[in-house]
C-alpha positions as CSV (number, residue, x, y, z in Angstrom):
1,X,-0.2,0.2,0.4
2,X,3.2,2.7,0.9
3,X,4.3,1.7,-2.5
4,X,1.7,2.3,-4.7
5,X,0.7,5.8,-2.6
6,X,4.0,6.5,-3.1
7,X,4.3,6.1,-7.0
8,X,1.6,7.7,-7.4
9,X,2.5,10.8,-6.0
10,X,5.8,10.8,-7.4
11,X,3.1,10.8,-10.8
12,X,1.4,13.4,-9.8
13,X,4.9,15.6,-8.7
14,X,6.0,14.5,-12.1
15,X,3.4,16.8,-14.2
16,X,3.6,19.1,-11.4
17,X,6.8,19.7,-12.5
18,X,6.1,19.5,-16.1
19,X,2.7,21.7,-16.0
20,X,5.4,24.4,-13.9
21,X,7.2,24.1,-16.9
22,X,5.3,24.2,-19.7
23,X,3.5,27.1,-17.9
24,X,6.3,29.3,-17.1
25,X,9.1,28.4,-18.6
26,X,7.7,27.9,-22.3
27,X,5.1,30.9,-22.5
28,X,7.8,33.2,-21.4
29,X,10.3,32.4,-24.0
30,X,7.7,32.4,-26.8
31,X,6.0,35.5,-25.6
32,X,5.8,38.5,-28.0
33,X,6.9,40.8,-26.7
34,X,5.0,44.2,-27.9
35,X,7.6,46.8,-26.9
36,X,10.3,45.6,-29.1
37,X,7.2,45.3,-32.2
38,X,7.2,48.8,-32.1
39,X,10.2,50.3,-31.7
40,X,11.0,47.2,-35.2
41,X,7.5,47.9,-36.9
42,X,8.9,51.5,-36.9
43,X,12.4,50.9,-37.8
44,X,10.8,48.6,-40.6
45,X,7.6,48.8,-41.3
46,X,6.3,52.8,-41.0
47,X,7.5,54.2,-43.5
48,X,4.6,51.9,-45.6
49,X,1.9,50.9,-42.6
50,X,2.1,54.2,-40.7
51,X,-0.7,54.6,-38.2
52,X,-2.1,51.2,-39.9
53,X,-2.3,53.1,-43.5
54,X,-0.8,51.5,-46.3
55,X,0.5,53.6,-48.4
56,X,1.4,51.2,-51.4
57,X,-2.0,49.4,-51.2
58,X,-4.9,51.6,-49.6
59,X,-7.7,49.4,-49.6
60,X,-4.8,47.1,-47.4
61,X,-4.9,48.6,-44.8
62,X,-3.6,47.1,-41.0
63,X,-6.6,48.0,-39.6
64,X,-9.0,45.5,-37.7
65,X,-11.9,45.2,-40.2
66,X,-8.8,45.4,-43.4
67,X,-7.5,42.7,-41.4
68,X,-10.6,40.6,-40.5
69,X,-11.3,40.7,-44.8
70,X,-8.6,39.6,-45.9
71,X,-8.0,37.2,-43.5
72,X,-4.9,37.7,-42.5
73,X,-6.4,38.9,-38.2
74,X,-4.0,36.8,-36.8
75,X,-0.4,36.6,-35.7
76,X,0.2,33.0,-37.5
77,X,-0.5,35.1,-40.8
78,X,1.0,39.0,-40.6
79,X,3.8,37.0,-39.4
80,X,4.0,34.9,-42.7
81,X,3.5,37.7,-44.4
82,X,6.1,40.0,-43.0
83,X,8.7,37.0,-43.4
84,X,7.7,36.4,-47.0
85,X,6.6,39.2,-48.3
86,X,3.4,39.2,-51.2
87,X,2.8,41.2,-53.9
88,X,4.0,45.0,-53.3
89,X,5.0,44.0,-49.9
90,X,8.6,42.9,-50.1
91,X,10.1,39.7,-47.2
92,X,11.5,40.8,-44.4
93,X,12.5,36.9,-43.1
94,X,16.2,37.5,-43.7
95,X,16.3,40.3,-42.1
96,X,14.6,39.4,-38.6
97,X,14.6,36.6,-36.6
98,X,11.0,34.7,-35.9
99,X,10.8,35.9,-32.5
100,X,11.4,39.7,-34.1
101,X,8.5,38.9,-36.9
102,X,6.6,37.8,-34.2
103,X,7.1,40.6,-31.6
104,X,5.9,43.1,-34.9
105,X,2.8,40.8,-35.6
106,X,1.6,40.3,-32.3
107,X,2.6,44.7,-32.5
108,X,-0.2,45.0,-35.2
109,X,-2.8,42.7,-34.4
110,X,-2.4,45.0,-30.3
111,X,-2.7,48.1,-32.2
112,X,-5.3,47.1,-34.8
113,X,-7.6,46.6,-31.3
114,X,-7.6,50.1,-30.0
115,X,-8.1,51.1,-33.6
116,X,-4.1,52.2,-33.9
117,X,-4.8,55.0,-31.9
118,X,-2.3,56.5,-29.6
């Protein structure tokens, strides 16, 4: 009986520790940095996309309604386009690393949700 309770307790401790590692350790490693995203956006994107506009293709702004209309309202979709480019938009995948691109994409969504207001 003692061995069974010991085994169950050990399983419980291992699962608890694993959960903590995934919850805290894993989440922090991949969390987007909006402040960094703002800086990177200013340095790399604002020339064409100041305040969520689009100086090249006026209809395809970074406003929430446009992102939803063109099925781009997701960090993964924005990050993919920033990485690979599309049409008139250049690719930034060789200039920026994946974390920087994720920071920019998360910043764009946060600003879109806020209506690009200050």
